[in-house]
C-alpha positions as CSV (number, residue, x, y, z in Angstrom):
1,M,0.6,2.7,-26.2
2,A,1.7,-0.9,-26.3
3,E,5.3,0.1,-27.2
4,V,5.5,2.4,-24.2
5,L,4.0,-0.2,-22.0
6,T,6.6,-2.8,-23.1
7,E,9.4,-0.4,-22.0
8,V,7.7,0.2,-18.6
9,I,7.3,-3.5,-18.1
10,A,11.0,-4.1,-19.0
11,Y,12.0,-1.4,-16.5
12,G,9.9,-3.0,-13.8
13,F,11.4,-6.5,-14.2
14,K,15.0,-5.5,-15.0
15,E,15.6,-2.4,-12.8
16,L,13.0,-2.7,-10.0
17,Y,13.4,-6.5,-9.8
18,L,9.6,-7.0,-9.8
19,Y,8.3,-10.5,-10.0
20,R,4.7,-9.6,-10.9
21,I,3.0,-6.7,-12.6
22,E,-0.7,-6.1,-12.4
23,A,-3.1,-4.0,-14.5
24,L,-6.7,-3.1,-13.8
25,A,-9.2,-1.9,-16.5
26,A,-12.8,-0.8,-16.2
27,N,-14.8,-3.7,-17.4
28,W,-16.9,-1.4,-19.7
29,N,-13.8,0.0,-21.4
30,T,-12.9,-2.5,-24.1
31,A,-10.1,-0.4,-25.4
32,S,-8.4,-0.3,-22.0
33,M,-8.8,-4.1,-21.7
34,K,-7.1,-4.7,-25.0
35,I,-3.8,-3.0,-23.9
36,P,-2.7,-5.6,-21.4
37,E,-3.8,-8.4,-23.7
38,R,-1.6,-7.0,-26.4
39,V,1.5,-7.3,-24.3
40,E,0.9,-10.9,-23.1
41,F,-0.8,-10.2,-19.7
42,T,-3.1,-13.0,-18.4
43,K,-6.7,-12.1,-17.5
44,E,-7.3,-13.2,-14.0
45,G,-10.9,-12.2,-13.6
46,T,-13.3,-9.5,-12.4
47,V,-12.7,-7.5,-9.3
48,R,-16.2,-6.7,-8.1
49,E,-17.2,-3.2,-7.1
50,D,-13.6,-2.0,-6.5
51,Y,-14.0,1.7,-7.2
52,V,-16.8,4.3,-7.2
53,V,-17.9,6.7,-10.0
54,D,-20.8,9.0,-9.4
55,E,-21.8,7.0,-6.3
56,I,-22.0,3.8,-8.3
57,N,-19.7,0.9,-7.6
58,E,-17.9,-0.3,-10.7
59,N,-16.1,-3.5,-11.6
60,S,-12.6,-3.9,-13.0
61,E,-10.9,-6.7,-15.0
62,R,-7.6,-7.7,-13.5
63,Y,-4.6,-8.8,-15.6
64,S,-1.1,-9.9,-14.5
65,L,2.2,-10.7,-16.0
66,L,4.9,-12.7,-14.2
67,K,8.6,-12.3,-14.8
68,Y,9.1,-15.8,-16.3
69,E,6.1,-15.3,-18.6
70,W,7.7,-12.0,-19.8
71,I,11.1,-13.7,-20.4
72,K,9.4,-16.5,-22.4
73,A,7.3,-14.1,-24.5
74,K,10.4,-11.9,-25.2
75,N,12.4,-15.0,-26.2
76,D,9.6,-16.3,-28.4
77,C,9.5,-13.0,-30.2
78,I,13.2,-13.0,-30.8
79,L,13.0,-16.6,-32.2
80,K,10.2,-15.6,-34.6
81,K,12.3,-12.9,-36.2
């Protein structure tokens, strides 16, 4: 999953000229929260009661990656090889 996500992120920054990419994960789903963390996203915090499941308001964790952070992480990875 992380490999595919890195390609989607690269497409967003290179081809779509995005400056910021966000990800939301249900705060009870630890596996989903690990995915953005693996690809260098920064956890920004909890979005309270932002969606409803079975008439219950649920919270999400918000992550973001800025273009310059992605460039730095990519360069750091190249230098480590």
